[in-house]
C-alpha positions in Angstrom: -48.5 27.2 24.4 -45.8 25.7 26.7 -46.3 22.3 25.0 -45.8 23.8 21.6 -42.6 25.6 22.7 -41.3 22.4 24.2 -42.1 20.5 21.1 -40.4 23.0 18.9 -37.3 23.1 21.1 -37.1 19.2 21.0 -37.7 19.2 17.2 -34.9 21.7 16.6 -32.5 19.9 18.9 -33.3 16.6 17.2 -32.8 18.2 13.8 -29.3 19.3 14.7 -28.4 16.2 16.6 -29.3 13.5 14.0 -26.8 14.7 11.3 -24.1 14.7 14.0 -24.9 11.1 14.9 -25.0 10.1 11.2 -21.6 11.8 10.5 -20.1 10.1 13.6 -21.4 6.8 12.4 -20.0 7.3 9.0 -16.6 8.4 10.5 -16.5 5.3 12.7 -17.3 3.1 9.7 -14.6 4.8 7.6 -12.0 4.4 10.4 -12.9 0.7 10.8 -12.5 0.1 7.1 -9.1 2.0 7.1 -7.9 -0.1 10.1 -9.0 -3.3 8.2 -7.3 -2.1 5.0 -4.0 -1.2 6.7 -3.8 -4.6 8.4 -4.6 -6.5 5.2 -2.2 -4.4 3.2 0.8 -4.8 5.6 0.2 -8.6 6.1 -0.2 -9.2 2.3 3.0 -7.4 1.3 4.9 -9.1 4.2 3.9 -12.5 2.8 4.5 -11.6 -0.8 8.0 -10.1 -0.5 9.4 -11.8 2.6 8.0 -15.2 2.0 7.8 -15.1 -1.8 4.1 -15.9 -1.9 3.4 -14.3 -5.3 0.1 -16.2 -5.5 -1.2 -13.7 -3.0 -1.3 -11.2 -5.8 -4.8 -12.2 -6.7 -8.4 -10.9 -6.7 -8.8 -11.5 -3.0 -6.4 -8.7 -2.1 -6.0 -6.7 -5.4 -8.5 -5.2 -7.7 -8.4 -7.0 -11.0 -7.3 -3.7 -12.6 -4.5 -3.1 -10.1 -2.2 -0.4 -11.4 1.4 0.2 -10.4 2.2 3.7 -11.6 5.7 3.5 -12.9 7.9 4.9 -15.7 8.1 4.5 -18.6 4.9 2.5 -18.6 2.4 1.6 -15.9 2.0 -2.1 -14.8 -1.7 -3.0 -15.1 -3.5 -6.2 -14.0 -2.8 -9.0 -11.6 -0.6 -11.1 -13.8 1.6 -8.2 -14.9 2.0 -7.1 -11.3 2.9 -10.6 -10.3 5.5 -10.8 -13.1 6.9 -7.4 -12.0 7.4 -8.5 -8.3 8.8 -11.8 -9.3 11.9 -9.9 -10.3 12.4 -9.0 -6.6 11.7 -12.5 -5.2 14.0 -14.2 -7.7 16.6 -11.5 -8.1 17.3 -11.3 -4.3 18.0 -13.7 -1.5 18.1 -12.9 2.3 15.2 -10.6 1.7 13.9 -8.5 4.6 11.0 -6.2 3.7 9.9 -4.1 6.5 6.9 -1.7 6.7 8.3 1.0 8.9 5.0 2.9 9.1 1.7 2.9 7.4 -1.2 5.3 7.8 -4.1 6.6 5.8 -7.3 8.5 5.4 -10.3 7.3 3.6 -9.3 5.0 0.8 -5.7 6.2 0.7 -2.7 4.6 2.5 0.9 5.8 2.7 3.5 3.2 3.4 7.1 3.9 4.5 9.2 0.8 3.8 12.7 -0.7 3.8 14.0 -3.4 1.5 17.2 -5.4 2.2 18.6 -8.3 0.2 21.5 -9.8 -1.6 21.4 -9.6 -5.4 21.9 -13.2 -6.4 19.7 -13.6 -9.4 18.5 -11.8 -12.5 16.7 -8.6 -11.6 14.9 -6.9 -14.6 17.7 -8.1 -16.9 20.5 -7.1 -14.5 22.7 -10.2 -13.8 23.5 -11.0 -10.2 26.1 -8.8 -8.7 26.3 -10.4 -5.3 25.9 -7.0 -3.7 23.8 -6.3 -0.6 21.2 -3.6 -0.9 19.4 -1.6 1.8 17.0 0.9 0.4 14.0 2.7 1.9 11.0 4.3 0.1 7.4 5.3 0.3 4.4 3.9 -1.5 1.2 5.8 -2.1 -1.8 3.4 -2.2 -5.4 3.7 -3.3 -7.9 1.1 -2.0 -11.3 0.1 -3.4 -13.8 -2.1 -1.6 -11.1 -3.4 0.7 -8.7 -4.3 -2.2 -5.5 -2.7 -3.4 -6.4 -0.6 -6.6 -3.3 1.5 -7.2 0.3 1.9 -6.0 3.1 4.3 -6.7 6.6 3.7 -5.3 9.1 6.4 -4.5 12.7 5.6 -3.7 16.2 6.8 -4.5 16.9 4.8 -7.7 20.4 6.3 -8.0 21.3 5.0 -4.6 19.8 1.6 -5.4 21.8 1.3 -8.6 25.0 2.4 -6.8 24.4 -0.3 -4.1 24.1 -2.8 -6.9 27.3 -1.6 -8.4 25.6 -0.7 -11.7 26.4 3.0 -11.3 29.7 4.0 -9.7 29.7 6.3 -6.7 31.3 9.6 -7.4 
């Protein structure tokens, strides 16, 4: 009888312990993936914007269906995303793009960033103004299988246009 009680106690303890171990293992795996994603994400954008390496917008780092949620129309696909960011790397010189902070949970990342540069070239059809810009914003990111799947940027566009001299300050 004592052996049966001991067996039942061990079985119950094992039953309640195994899911905890499994959950802990899954959490550790998810945290490791998030750490890897954050490092890749920050390094990739540093190279793309600060060093003008637009060729890094490729299927190694981005999902082939990468989507930049923007208005009035989303930017979809690697080539369109590359063309979009070319406006920044050719429209500005003395670029300094800084990731102030980045954190996440699961497959989601939040990036707080700052962009500085001098507007010396065509930028989305806006001729060079020679003005310096210094603008901060936040990007919401979705990852998929270690690649960037979706981004959505938030920044003060009015302030940005005022710094460019396109819209006068009141």
